[in-house]
C-alpha positions as CSV (number, residue, x, y, z in Angstrom):
1,X,-74.1,-58.1,221.9
2,X,-70.5,-57.2,220.9
3,X,-67.2,-58.9,220.0
4,X,-65.7,-60.1,223.5
5,X,-62.3,-60.2,224.2
6,X,-59.7,-63.1,223.0
7,X,-59.2,-65.3,226.0
8,X,-56.3,-67.4,226.0
9,X,-58.1,-70.9,226.9
10,X,-59.9,-70.2,223.5
11,X,-56.8,-70.5,221.3
12,X,-56.5,-74.1,221.1
13,X,-60.4,-74.8,220.3
14,X,-59.7,-72.1,217.5
15,X,-56.7,-73.9,216.2
16,X,-58.3,-77.3,216.5
17,X,-61.6,-76.0,214.6
18,X,-59.6,-74.0,211.8
19,X,-57.7,-77.4,211.2
20,X,-61.2,-79.3,210.8
21,X,-62.5,-76.9,208.3
22,X,-59.2,-76.8,206.4
23,X,-59.4,-80.5,206.3
24,X,-62.6,-81.1,205.3
25,X,-62.2,-78.7,202.2
26,X,-59.0,-80.7,201.6
27,X,-60.9,-84.2,201.8
28,X,-63.5,-82.7,199.4
29,X,-60.7,-81.4,197.1
30,X,-59.1,-85.0,196.9
31,X,-62.4,-86.6,196.3
32,X,-63.1,-84.4,193.4
33,X,-59.7,-84.0,191.8
34,X,-59.0,-87.4,192.6
35,X,-62.1,-89.7,192.6
36,X,-64.1,-87.6,190.5
37,X,-66.9,-86.7,192.7
38,X,-69.0,-83.9,191.6
39,X,-68.7,-80.3,192.7
40,X,-72.3,-80.7,193.9
41,X,-71.6,-83.4,196.1
42,X,-68.5,-81.8,197.8
43,X,-70.1,-78.5,198.3
44,X,-73.0,-80.0,200.1
45,X,-70.6,-82.2,202.2
46,X,-68.8,-79.0,203.2
47,X,-71.9,-77.2,203.9
48,X,-73.2,-79.4,206.2
49,X,-70.1,-80.2,207.9
50,X,-69.5,-76.4,208.8
51,X,-73.4,-76.1,209.9
52,X,-72.8,-78.6,212.2
53,X,-69.5,-77.1,213.2
54,X,-71.3,-74.0,213.9
55,X,-74.2,-75.4,216.1
56,X,-71.5,-77.0,218.2
57,X,-69.1,-74.1,218.5
58,X,-70.8,-72.4,221.6
59,X,-69.7,-75.4,223.8
60,X,-66.0,-75.0,223.1
61,X,-65.5,-71.4,223.2
62,X,-65.7,-68.9,226.2
63,X,-65.9,-65.6,224.1
64,X,-67.2,-65.1,220.8
65,X,-63.8,-63.5,219.7
66,X,-62.4,-66.6,218.0
67,X,-65.5,-68.0,216.8
68,X,-65.9,-64.7,215.0
69,X,-62.2,-64.6,213.9
70,X,-62.8,-68.1,211.9
71,X,-65.6,-66.6,209.2
72,X,-63.8,-63.1,209.2
73,X,-60.3,-65.3,208.0
74,X,-62.7,-67.2,205.4
75,X,-64.9,-64.5,203.9
76,X,-62.1,-62.8,201.7
77,X,-60.6,-66.1,201.0
78,X,-63.6,-67.4,199.6
79,X,-64.5,-64.5,197.7
80,X,-61.0,-64.9,195.8
81,X,-61.7,-68.5,195.5
82,X,-64.8,-67.6,193.6
83,X,-63.6,-65.0,191.4
84,X,-60.2,-67.2,190.4
85,X,-61.8,-70.7,190.2
86,X,-60.0,-71.9,193.3
87,X,-61.0,-74.9,195.3
88,X,-63.1,-76.8,192.8
89,X,-65.0,-78.9,195.4
90,X,-66.7,-75.7,196.5
91,X,-66.9,-74.0,193.0
92,X,-67.0,-75.8,190.3
93,X,-65.6,-75.3,187.1
94,X,-68.9,-72.7,186.2
95,X,-67.4,-70.4,189.0
96,X,-65.2,-69.1,186.0
97,X,-68.0,-67.8,184.2
98,X,-69.1,-64.7,185.1
99,X,-72.9,-65.0,184.4
100,X,-73.1,-68.4,187.2
101,X,-70.8,-66.9,189.8
102,X,-72.3,-68.4,193.0
103,X,-71.0,-66.7,196.2
104,X,-72.8,-69.1,198.6
105,X,-69.4,-69.6,200.2
106,X,-68.7,-65.8,200.9
107,X,-72.7,-65.1,202.1
108,X,-72.5,-68.3,204.7
109,X,-69.4,-67.0,207.0
110,X,-70.9,-63.5,206.7
111,X,-74.1,-65.0,208.3
112,X,-71.9,-66.7,210.8
113,X,-70.1,-63.6,211.8
114,X,-73.2,-61.5,212.2
115,X,-75.0,-64.0,214.5
116,X,-72.1,-64.7,216.0
117,X,-71.4,-61.1,217.0
118,X,-75.4,-60.5,217.8
119,X,-76.4,-63.6,219.6
120,X,-73.3,-64.8,221.7
121,X,-74.4,-65.3,225.5
122,X,-78.1,-65.7,226.5
123,X,-79.4,-65.5,222.7
124,X,-76.4,-67.9,221.1
125,X,-79.2,-71.0,220.9
126,X,-80.8,-68.5,218.1
127,X,-77.6,-68.6,216.0
128,X,-77.1,-72.4,216.6
129,X,-80.8,-72.8,215.5
130,X,-80.6,-70.4,212.3
131,X,-77.1,-71.8,211.1
132,X,-78.1,-75.5,211.6
133,X,-81.4,-75.1,209.2
134,X,-79.2,-73.4,206.4
135,X,-76.5,-76.4,206.9
136,X,-79.1,-79.4,206.8
137,X,-82.1,-77.8,205.2
138,X,-80.7,-75.8,202.3
139,X,-78.5,-78.7,201.4
140,X,-81.1,-81.6,201.5
141,X,-83.3,-79.4,199.3
142,X,-80.2,-79.1,196.8
143,X,-79.7,-82.8,197.1
144,X,-83.1,-83.8,196.2
145,X,-83.5,-81.0,193.5
146,X,-80.3,-81.8,191.8
147,X,-80.7,-85.6,191.7
148,X,-84.5,-86.0,190.5
149,X,-84.7,-87.6,187.1
150,X,-87.9,-85.7,186.4
151,X,-88.7,-82.7,188.8
152,X,-91.4,-80.4,188.9
153,X,-89.6,-77.0,188.1
154,X,-90.3,-73.5,188.7
155,X,-88.5,-70.3,187.9
156,X,-88.0,-67.3,190.0
157,X,-84.7,-65.6,189.7
158,X,-83.2,-69.4,189.2
159,X,-84.8,-72.7,188.4
160,X,-86.0,-74.5,191.5
161,X,-88.0,-77.8,191.9
162,X,-91.4,-78.2,194.1
163,X,-89.7,-81.3,195.4
164,X,-86.5,-79.6,196.6
165,X,-88.6,-76.7,198.2
166,X,-91.0,-79.3,200.0
167,X,-87.7,-80.8,201.1
168,X,-86.7,-77.6,202.4
169,X,-89.7,-77.1,204.2
170,X,-89.9,-80.5,205.8
171,X,-85.9,-80.6,206.9
172,X,-86.2,-76.7,208.0
173,X,-89.3,-77.6,210.2
174,X,-88.0,-80.7,211.9
175,X,-84.4,-79.0,212.6
176,X,-86.6,-75.9,214.4
177,X,-88.9,-78.1,216.2
178,X,-86.1,-79.9,217.5
179,X,-84.0,-77.3,218.6
180,X,-86.9,-75.7,220.1
181,X,-87.5,-79.0,222.6
182,X,-83.5,-79.2,223.0
183,X,-83.1,-75.6,224.0
184,X,-86.4,-75.1,225.8
185,X,-84.8,-76.4,229.3
186,X,-82.2,-73.3,229.1
187,X,-84.2,-70.7,227.0
188,X,-87.5,-69.2,229.6
189,X,-89.2,-67.4,226.8
190,X,-89.7,-71.2,225.1
191,X,-90.7,-72.8,228.3
192,X,-93.9,-70.7,228.2
193,X,-94.6,-72.3,225.1
194,X,-97.4,-75.1,225.1
195,X,-97.0,-77.7,222.7
196,X,-99.3,-76.4,220.1
197,X,-97.6,-72.9,220.0
198,X,-94.0,-74.4,219.6
199,X,-95.5,-76.6,216.7
200,X,-97.2,-73.4,214.9
201,X,-94.2,-71.5,215.4
202,X,-91.9,-74.1,213.8
203,X,-94.1,-74.5,210.8
204,X,-94.2,-70.7,210.6
205,X,-90.4,-70.3,210.3
206,X,-89.9,-73.2,208.2
207,X,-92.2,-71.5,205.5
208,X,-90.4,-68.3,205.8
209,X,-87.2,-70.0,205.4
210,X,-88.2,-72.2,202.4
211,X,-90.0,-68.8,200.9
212,X,-86.5,-66.9,201.2
213,X,-84.6,-70.1,199.6
214,X,-86.9,-70.3,196.9
215,X,-86.7,-66.5,195.5
216,X,-82.9,-66.0,196.2
217,X,-80.2,-67.0,193.8
218,X,-76.4,-66.7,193.4
219,X,-76.1,-68.2,196.9
220,X,-77.7,-65.0,198.5
221,X,-80.2,-67.7,200.5
222,X,-77.2,-68.7,202.9
223,X,-77.1,-65.3,204.0
224,X,-80.9,-64.5,204.3
225,X,-82.3,-67.8,205.2
226,X,-80.5,-67.9,208.7
227,X,-81.2,-64.1,209.3
228,X,-84.7,-64.8,208.4
229,X,-84.8,-67.1,210.9
230,X,-83.1,-65.6,213.9
231,X,-84.8,-62.2,213.2
232,X,-88.3,-63.5,214.6
233,X,-86.5,-65.5,217.5
234,X,-84.8,-62.3,218.5
235,X,-88.0,-60.4,218.8
236,X,-89.5,-63.1,220.7
237,X,-86.3,-63.1,223.3
238,X,-87.2,-59.1,223.6
239,X,-91.1,-59.2,223.6
240,X,-92.3,-62.8,224.7
241,X,-95.1,-65.2,224.0
242,X,-96.9,-62.5,222.2
243,X,-94.4,-62.4,219.1
244,X,-95.3,-66.2,218.5
245,X,-98.5,-65.9,218.6
246,X,-98.4,-62.9,216.2
247,X,-96.1,-64.9,213.9
248,X,-98.0,-67.7,213.7
249,X,-101.2,-65.3,212.9
250,X,-99.3,-63.3,210.6
251,X,-98.1,-66.1,208.3
252,X,-101.3,-67.6,208.2
253,X,-102.8,-64.7,206.8
254,X,-100.3,-63.8,204.9
255,X,-100.4,-66.8,203.1
256,X,-103.9,-66.6,202.2
257,X,-103.4,-63.1,200.9
258,X,-100.5,-64.3,198.7
259,X,-102.7,-67.0,197.4
260,X,-106.0,-65.0,196.7
261,X,-103.7,-62.3,194.8
262,X,-102.2,-65.2,192.8
263,X,-105.5,-66.5,191.7
264,X,-106.8,-63.0,191.1
265,X,-103.7,-62.6,188.9
266,X,-102.6,-59.5,191.0
267,X,-99.3,-61.4,191.5
268,X,-97.1,-63.4,189.6
269,X,-95.6,-66.6,191.1
270,X,-92.5,-64.8,192.4
271,X,-94.7,-61.8,193.5
272,X,-96.9,-63.7,195.6
273,X,-94.0,-65.4,197.2
274,X,-92.2,-62.1,197.9
275,X,-95.7,-60.6,199.5
276,X,-95.9,-63.6,201.7
277,X,-92.5,-62.9,203.0
278,X,-93.1,-59.0,203.2
279,X,-96.8,-59.3,204.7
280,X,-95.7,-62.1,207.2
281,X,-93.4,-59.7,208.8
282,X,-95.5,-56.4,208.5
283,X,-98.6,-58.6,209.6
284,X,-96.8,-60.0,212.7
285,X,-94.6,-57.3,213.8
286,X,-96.7,-54.5,213.1
287,X,-100.2,-55.4,213.9
288,X,-103.3,-53.2,212.5
289,X,-102.1,-50.3,212.5
290,X,-99.2,-51.4,210.1
291,X,-101.1,-53.8,208.2
292,X,-104.1,-51.4,207.2
293,X,-102.1,-48.8,205.1
294,X,-100.2,-51.4,203.2
295,X,-103.2,-53.6,202.6
296,X,-105.3,-50.4,201.0
297,X,-102.1,-49.9,198.7
298,X,-102.3,-53.4,197.6
299,X,-105.7,-53.9,197.0
300,X,-106.6,-50.5,195.7
301,X,-103.8,-50.4,193.3
302,X,-104.1,-53.8,192.1
303,X,-107.6,-53.3,191.4
304,X,-107.2,-50.2,189.7
305,X,-104.3,-51.7,187.3
306,X,-107.4,-54.1,186.3
307,X,-109.5,-51.1,185.2
308,X,-109.5,-50.0,181.8
309,X,-107.5,-52.8,180.9
310,X,-108.3,-52.6,176.7
311,X,-107.3,-49.0,177.0
312,X,-103.7,-49.8,178.8
313,X,-103.1,-52.3,176.3
314,X,-101.4,-50.3,173.9
315,X,-98.7,-49.3,176.5
316,X,-97.6,-53.1,177.4
317,X,-95.1,-53.1,175.0
318,X,-93.6,-49.7,176.4
319,X,-93.8,-50.3,180.2
320,X,-91.0,-52.7,181.3
321,X,-93.6,-54.8,183.1
322,X,-97.6,-55.4,183.1
323,X,-99.8,-55.5,185.7
324,X,-98.8,-58.7,187.5
325,X,-96.7,-57.6,190.0
326,X,-93.3,-59.8,190.2
327,X,-91.1,-60.1,193.0
328,X,-88.8,-57.2,191.8
329,X,-91.8,-54.7,191.8
330,X,-93.0,-56.2,195.4
331,X,-89.6,-55.2,197.1
332,X,-89.3,-51.6,195.1
333,X,-92.9,-50.9,196.3
334,X,-92.5,-52.4,199.9
335,X,-88.8,-52.8,200.6
336,X,-88.3,-49.3,202.3
337,X,-91.3,-50.0,204.6
338,X,-90.3,-53.6,205.0
339,X,-86.7,-52.4,206.2
340,X,-88.8,-49.6,208.6
341,X,-91.0,-52.4,210.0
342,X,-87.4,-54.0,211.0
343,X,-86.2,-51.4,212.5
344,X,-89.4,-50.5,214.3
345,X,-89.7,-54.1,215.8
346,X,-86.2,-53.4,217.8
347,X,-86.8,-49.9,219.0
348,X,-88.2,-49.2,222.1
349,X,-88.2,-45.3,222.4
350,X,-91.8,-44.2,221.7
351,X,-90.9,-40.9,220.0
352,X,-88.6,-42.7,217.5
353,X,-91.5,-45.6,217.0
354,X,-93.9,-42.9,216.3
355,X,-91.3,-41.2,213.7
356,X,-90.6,-44.6,211.8
357,X,-94.2,-45.1,211.7
358,X,-94.5,-41.6,209.8
359,X,-91.7,-42.4,207.4
360,X,-93.6,-45.7,206.6
361,X,-96.8,-44.4,205.6
362,X,-94.6,-41.7,203.7
363,X,-93.3,-44.4,201.7
364,X,-96.7,-46.4,201.1
365,X,-98.2,-42.8,200.1
366,X,-95.1,-42.6,197.7
367,X,-95.7,-45.9,196.0
368,X,-99.3,-45.4,196.0
369,X,-99.1,-42.0,194.5
370,X,-96.7,-43.4,191.9
371,X,-99.0,-46.2,190.8
372,X,-102.3,-44.2,190.9
373,X,-100.8,-41.4,188.7
374,X,-99.6,-43.7,186.3
375,X,-102.8,-46.1,186.1
376,X,-104.9,-43.1,186.0
377,X,-102.7,-41.0,183.2
378,X,-103.1,-44.1,181.1
379,X,-106.4,-44.8,181.7
380,X,-107.7,-41.7,180.2
381,X,-108.2,-41.0,176.5
382,X,-105.8,-39.2,174.9
383,X,-104.0,-38.0,178.2
384,X,-101.8,-35.5,176.5
385,X,-98.8,-36.2,178.5
386,X,-95.8,-33.1,178.9
387,X,-92.4,-33.9,180.2
388,X,-91.4,-33.1,183.7
389,X,-88.1,-31.8,182.7
390,X,-89.0,-29.4,179.9
391,X,-92.8,-29.1,180.3
392,X,-93.0,-30.2,176.2
393,X,-95.5,-32.8,174.9
394,X,-94.1,-36.1,174.7
395,X,-96.1,-39.8,173.5
396,X,-98.4,-41.4,175.8
397,X,-96.3,-43.9,177.9
398,X,-93.0,-42.1,177.9
399,X,-91.1,-42.3,181.2
400,X,-91.3,-38.8,183.1
401,X,-94.4,-38.0,180.9
402,X,-97.0,-36.4,183.8
403,X,-100.7,-35.2,183.3
404,X,-102.7,-32.9,185.5
405,X,-105.1,-36.0,185.8
406,X,-102.7,-38.3,186.5
407,X,-100.7,-36.0,189.0
408,X,-104.2,-35.1,191.1
409,X,-104.9,-39.0,191.3
410,X,-101.5,-39.2,192.5
411,X,-102.2,-37.0,195.5
412,X,-105.5,-38.2,195.9
413,X,-104.1,-41.9,196.2
414,X,-101.3,-40.7,198.8
415,X,-104.2,-38.9,201.1
416,X,-106.2,-42.3,201.1
417,X,-103.2,-44.1,202.6
418,X,-103.4,-41.1,205.5
419,X,-107.1,-42.0,205.5
420,X,-106.1,-45.4,205.9
421,X,-104.3,-44.7,209.0
422,X,-107.0,-42.5,210.7
423,X,-109.3,-45.5,210.6
424,X,-106.4,-48.0,212.0
425,X,-104.3,-45.4,214.4
426,X,-106.6,-42.9,215.3
427,X,-104.9,-41.9,218.2
428,X,-101.7,-41.4,217.0
429,X,-102.7,-39.7,213.8
430,X,-105.2,-37.1,216.3
431,X,-101.7,-36.1,217.4
432,X,-101.0,-34.8,214.2
433,X,-104.1,-33.4,213.4
434,X,-106.5,-33.6,210.4
435,X,-105.0,-30.8,208.3
436,X,-101.3,-31.6,209.1
437,X,-101.5,-35.3,208.7
438,X,-103.0,-35.1,205.3
439,X,-100.9,-32.2,204.1
440,X,-97.3,-34.3,205.6
441,X,-98.5,-37.9,204.0
442,X,-100.5,-36.8,200.8
443,X,-97.6,-34.2,200.4
444,X,-94.8,-36.4,201.0
445,X,-96.1,-38.9,198.6
446,X,-97.1,-36.4,195.6
447,X,-93.4,-35.0,195.8
448,X,-91.9,-38.5,196.0
449,X,-93.8,-39.5,193.0
450,X,-92.6,-36.3,191.0
451,X,-89.2,-37.5,192.0
452,X,-90.0,-41.0,190.6
453,X,-91.1,-39.3,187.3
454,X,-88.1,-36.8,187.3
455,X,-85.9,-40.0,187.3
456,X,-87.9,-41.7,184.8
457,X,-87.0,-39.1,182.4
458,X,-83.7,-38.4,183.1
459,X,-81.8,-41.4,184.5
460,X,-84.1,-44.4,183.5
461,X,-82.9,-46.7,181.2
462,X,-85.0,-46.3,177.9
463,X,-84.4,-48.5,174.8
464,X,-85.6,-48.5,171.1
465,X,-87.6,-51.3,169.9
466,X,-86.5,-52.2,166.3
467,X,-89.4,-54.4,165.8
468,X,-92.3,-51.8,166.5
469,X,-90.2,-48.5,166.1
470,X,-90.9,-47.4,169.5
471,X,-88.9,-46.1,172.6
472,X,-89.3,-48.9,175.5
473,X,-88.5,-49.8,179.0
474,X,-87.7,-53.2,178.0
475,X,-84.1,-54.5,177.3
476,X,-85.3,-57.3,174.8
477,X,-88.4,-57.7,172.5
478,X,-90.0,-60.6,171.2
479,X,-90.4,-61.1,167.1
480,X,-93.7,-62.9,165.7
481,X,-91.5,-65.9,165.5
482,X,-90.7,-66.2,168.9
483,X,-87.1,-64.8,168.7
484,X,-85.8,-62.5,171.3
485,X,-83.9,-59.8,170.5
486,X,-81.9,-57.2,172.4
487,X,-83.3,-53.7,172.1
488,X,-80.5,-50.8,172.0
489,X,-80.4,-48.1,174.7
490,X,-81.1,-44.9,173.8
491,X,-80.7,-42.9,177.0
492,X,-80.2,-43.5,180.7
493,X,-78.2,-46.2,182.4
494,X,-78.7,-49.9,182.0
495,X,-78.6,-50.8,186.1
496,X,-81.3,-47.7,186.6
497,X,-84.6,-50.1,186.0
498,X,-88.3,-49.1,186.6
499,X,-88.0,-51.0,190.1
500,X,-84.9,-48.8,191.6
501,X,-86.6,-45.7,190.4
502,X,-90.1,-47.2,192.5
503,X,-87.6,-48.3,195.3
504,X,-86.1,-44.7,195.1
505,X,-89.5,-43.0,195.0
506,X,-90.3,-44.9,198.1
507,X,-87.6,-43.8,199.9
508,X,-88.1,-40.2,199.1
509,X,-91.8,-40.5,200.5
510,X,-90.2,-41.9,203.8
511,X,-87.5,-39.4,204.1
512,X,-89.5,-36.5,203.5
513,X,-92.2,-37.6,205.9
514,X,-89.8,-37.9,208.3
515,X,-87.9,-34.5,207.8
516,X,-91.2,-32.5,207.6
517,X,-92.8,-34.2,210.9
């Protein structure tokens, strides 16, 4: 879908809608400044009001030009409002504090704009459903979480409450389910679903929305919650009932995998939630041929990280993170594969789909090679690593340090990913041939892991720990009395942390596999 032409008949509804939104904000400003109503209350009034407005907007406009113009006008204004502390009813006094800036009022119209452009016409019900969930469920979750006296809190990127997340799920489920029933008479793809499938699909989408809201901070959920709901609905419009079955099954399986990984301490709580989202997408949209390689990486690398724990313990204060993967590590290792999966799900050309799949194997091989090289290199006693930059000896655990056995272990790990692809997608891999496929996937993974090491030695931030008098990847160190102190940057750039290096490694693996194919 594209942006339609401006129609004269849409001008009056546009002016009325613009006036209503401005009027709602003005009323909330009066409530905030005149009556002392807290910003968290007035903000939710606007949030709910605009969510309801978006739901009804398609009934008053013939073209999507003016509905799209509304967020185009508000995006830059809201950005300035956040930066300069305007509109206290929306942003609160804390908006002037750089560390607590919340761009939710910017992300909300961006989501509206994207979905209005993509979904107008036969698919507009997707935009209506996704934005209504954001308007109602996200607001309800915040209201419950912020007003309980003794909530059961947890922290990923920000502090959330179990009660708020439960509210997010319940309101999301009810909203999605009722939207399905409401739109069913006019949407043929919904009409073929029986009652159980409608119920299961609504539950699956509500779980996805809840996980997204739990992980994100800074108002980013205002963008990604509606997109996370709209995406599987859009694929359903393209592929039909099969998508619904796959999403329900994928969410169920990924939930079991994430919960088991948390119990086995392969993942932290945030890592398990991120894995649930990533796996739900790949399991449901990619099927077994996409699932087997990433599960091979996840299971084998997680087991390997637990082997030789005593030997590797001496490196715990050097490496930025431990063996339990958090959400940053999950996105760093699987993010490129996730993006390729989303691209793949919209593509119909078989040649391009095959190329995307090769890129996917390349990125999984890359992160597997990097993980195996590190794990095997640190398990070995007296590994004697050398710098990848000048080939001089460096202390074990140094970023950019490589060993022969670790490098060979990384290559074997990349080849294992290729072998897993042969097990799950024999026909396509046979088109490449045995030697060509292992050379392509194994070589791409190995080269990408060496790029990872080079970045670790040159650009990745490395700090001096004054307590233990060692170079470390950690930004802070903990004294014995529990005091947290900031470590001094010795080389590299603060923004280039281990997660970003891993992400670039995965990107390199995908790029090499596609270019060399």
